[in-house]
C-alpha positions in Angstrom: -0.9 3.5 10.7 -0.8 -0.4 10.0 2.6 -2.0 10.4 3.2 -4.5 7.6 5.4 -7.5 7.6 9.1 -6.8 6.4 8.9 -3.2 7.0 11.5 -1.5 9.3 10.9 -0.4 12.8 9.1 1.7 13.5 6.6 1.5 10.6 5.6 4.2 8.2 2.3 5.7 7.9 0.1 3.7 5.5 -1.8 6.9 4.7 -0.7 10.5 5.1 -2.8 13.6 4.0 -1.2 15.8 1.3 -1.4 18.6 3.9 1.0 16.8 6.2 4.6 17.3 5.2 6.0 15.0 8.0 4.7 12.0 9.9 7.2 10.1 12.1 7.3 7.3 14.8 9.8 6.1 17.1 10.4 4.2 20.4 12.9 5.5 22.9 14.0 3.2 25.9 15.7 -0.1 26.8 13.1 -2.3 25.1 13.5 -4.3 21.9 11.3 -3.1 19.0 9.9 -5.5 16.5 7.1 -5.9 14.0 5.0 -8.7 15.4 3.6 -11.0 12.7 1.5 -13.0 15.1 -0.3 -10.4 17.2 -2.4 -7.7 15.5 -6.0 -6.6 14.5 -5.3 -7.8 12.0 -1.5 -8.9 12.4 0.9 -7.3 12.2 1.5 -4.8 15.1 4.5 -2.6 16.3 5.8 -4.3 19.4 8.4 -3.4 22.1 9.5 -6.0 24.6 10.9 -5.1 27.9 12.2 -1.7 29.1 8.8 -0.6 30.6 8.6 0.9 34.0 7.9 -1.7 36.8 5.4 0.6 38.8 3.6 3.7 38.5 5.7 5.4 41.3 6.4 9.0 39.9 3.8 8.8 37.2 2.6 10.3 35.0 6.2 10.6 33.3 6.3 11.5 29.9 10.1 11.0 29.8 9.8 7.4 30.7 10.2 4.8 27.9 7.8 5.7 25.2 6.4 5.4 21.8 6.3 8.8 20.1 4.6 9.9 17.0 5.0 13.4 15.5 3.5 15.1 12.6 3.2 18.4 10.8 0.0 20.1 12.1 0.5 23.6 10.6 -2.8 23.3 8.6 -5.0 21.6 11.3 -6.5 22.3 14.7 -8.1 20.1 17.3 -5.6 17.2 16.5 -6.5 13.9 18.1 -5.2 10.3 18.2 -6.9 6.7 18.6 -5.2 3.4 18.6 -5.4 -0.3 19.6 -3.0 -1.7 22.2 -2.1 -5.1 23.7 0.0 -6.2 26.5 1.6 -9.5 26.0 4.0 -11.7 27.8 4.5 -11.8 31.6 2.7 -8.7 32.9 1.1 -8.7 36.2 -2.5 -8.9 37.2 -5.0 -6.2 36.0 -4.7 -3.7 38.8 -1.0 -3.1 38.2 -1.0 -2.3 34.4 -1.4 1.3 33.0 -1.1 3.2 29.8 -0.3 6.8 29.6 -0.9 9.4 26.7 0.8 12.6 26.7 1.0 15.5 23.9 3.3 18.3 23.0 2.9 21.3 20.7 5.9 22.8 18.7 8.5 20.8 20.6 7.3 22.1 24.1 6.7 20.2 27.4 4.4 17.4 27.4 1.0 17.4 28.9 -1.0 14.3 30.3 -3.9 13.7 27.9 -5.2 10.6 29.5 -4.4 7.5 31.6 -5.9 4.0 31.8 -5.4 1.5 34.7 -6.7 -2.1 35.5 -5.5 -3.3 32.3 -5.1 -7.1 31.7 -2.7 -8.9 29.5 -3.4 -10.7 26.3 -6.5 -8.5 25.7 -6.8 -6.0 22.9 -7.9 -2.6 23.9 -9.4 0.1 21.6 -8.4 3.8 22.6 -11.3 6.1 21.4 -10.0 9.5 20.0 -8.3 11.7 22.5 -7.6 15.3 21.8 -4.1 16.8 22.2 -3.7 19.2 25.0 -2.8 21.8 22.5 -2.4 21.4 18.6 1.0 23.0 17.4 1.2 25.7 14.9 4.0 23.6 13.4 4.3 20.1 14.8 2.3 18.0 17.5 3.7 15.0 19.1 2.0 12.3 21.1 3.9 9.9 23.6 2.3 6.6 25.0 4.1 4.5 27.6 3.2 1.7 29.8 3.8 0.7 33.5 3.3 -2.6 35.4 5.1 -5.4 37.4 6.7 -7.4 34.6 9.7 -9.4 33.5 11.9 -9.0 30.4 9.2 -10.8 28.2 6.3 -8.1 28.9 5.4 -6.3 25.6 3.5 -3.6 24.3 1.8 -3.8 21.0 0.3 -0.8 19.0 -1.8 -1.1 16.1 -4.3 0.8 13.9 -3.0 4.2 15.1 -5.0 7.2 13.4 -4.3 10.8 14.0 -6.7 13.4 12.7 -7.7 17.0 12.9 -9.9 19.8 11.5 -8.3 21.6 8.5 -7.7 25.2 8.7 -9.3 27.0 5.7 -6.8 28.7 3.4 -7.8 32.4 2.9 -9.5 33.4 -0.2 -7.8 35.6 -2.8 -8.9 38.6 -4.5 -7.9 40.0 -7.9 -9.4 43.0 -9.8 -9.1 44.2 -13.3 -10.5 47.1 -15.7 -11.7 46.2 -19.2 -10.9 48.0 -21.4 -8.0 49.7 -19.7 -7.3 52.6 -20.3 -10.1 54.7 -21.5 -9.9 58.4 -22.3 -10.7 60.8 -19.5 -13.8 62.8 -19.6 -15.1 60.8 -22.6 -18.1 58.7 -23.3 -16.5 55.3 -22.9 -16.9 53.1 -19.8 -14.7 50.6 -18.3 -15.9 47.4 -16.3 -14.2 46.6 -13.1 -14.3 42.9 -12.2 -13.2 41.6 -9.0 -12.5 37.7 -8.7 -12.7 35.8 -5.4 -11.0 32.5 -5.4 -11.4 29.8 -2.8 -8.6 26.9 -2.7 -10.7 24.9 0.1 -12.8 22.0 -0.7 -15.6 23.5 1.2 -17.6 26.7 0.6 -16.3 29.9 2.2 -18.8 32.2 4.0 -18.5 35.7 5.0 -17.0 37.2 1.9 -16.7 40.9 1.9 -14.4 43.6 0.8 -14.0 47.4 0.3 -12.1 49.2 -2.4 -11.2 52.7 -3.2 -11.3 53.6 -6.9 -8.0 55.2 -8.4 -7.8 59.0 -8.2 -10.1 60.4 -11.0 -12.2 57.2 -11.4 -15.9 57.2 -10.4 -19.0 54.8 -10.8 -20.6 55.3 -14.2 -24.2 57.1 -14.1 -25.6 53.5 -14.9 -23.4 51.4 -12.5 -24.7 48.0 -13.8 -23.4 45.9 -10.8 -23.8 42.1 -10.7 -22.3 39.3 -8.9 -21.9 35.4 -9.3 -21.1 35.0 -5.6 -23.6 33.3 -3.5 -25.4 34.3 -0.2 -27.0 37.6 -1.5 -24.1 40.0 -0.6 -24.8 43.8 -0.7 -23.3 45.0 -3.8 -25.1 48.2 -5.2 -22.5 50.9 -5.9 -24.0 54.3 -6.3 -23.5 56.4 -9.4 -20.5 58.8 -9.2 -19.1 56.8 -5.9 -15.4 56.5 -5.6 -15.4 53.7 -3.1 -17.0 50.3 -3.3 -18.4 47.9 -0.6 -19.2 44.1 -1.2 -20.7 41.9 1.4 -20.1 44.6 4.2 -23.6 44.2 5.7 -24.8 40.9 4.0 -21.6 38.8 3.3 -21.4 36.5 0.4 -20.0 33.0 -0.2 -17.4 31.6 -2.6 -17.8 28.1 -4.1 -15.8 25.3 -2.9 -13.0 23.9 -4.9 -13.8 20.8 -7.0 -11.0 18.4 -7.8 -8.0 20.6 -9.1 -10.2 23.6 -10.0 -10.5 26.3 -7.4 -13.9 27.8 -6.5 -14.4 31.3 -8.0 -17.0 34.1 -8.3 -16.9 37.6 -9.6 -18.3 40.9 -8.8 
């Protein structure tokens, strides 16, 4: 998140994954928000002047004045946040200034993630990625607040906020079809049964396996002629006359990754 001159307060994300439906930022408290056009890495930065707590009595306190960032994490795990921050104005000496980080999953209570003390004013600090206490199945929120002896001109600036997570793989799909269909009962004609496994993810899926019971009155032909385009050398050798099929149950297969707009597929 990189604030830009002329944008509203708070700033909007400069980049958002297509897997994230919402990403919102806000400030709550008695301070004054602004987009600073003179302080940043590079300029500009999201700033709140005044309204911060005077001392750390009763801290950690996620309900105090805070920045809040909330986003859809339904397709992610292990969500973490990194950011740069700066204390400007008339904050006190190093031993009196603190930054706290909290997180909440699915609108629940906030847990302390991290605290930093001995912060000096007029110095940029980079916060390395910190993982949320718990990633929400729908949303995850972070709150950041500051504490220190200060007067009304004391400000906290945020910059280069990055929230990341590990994508949750989408499950593969499995479809099957006979060709030709139908064929005459007790005749000499045979039909080929094809299973198609589809992967929507941009990484190869491993552990592909399935079992299938053939319809009543159908059995594997005397010459099964089994084959697969799936990777991983899965077990796939139906016996002549069998009425149930096992693919990858003892040696799983793999399904190719999605490439661009084309899903990965393989057949058996």
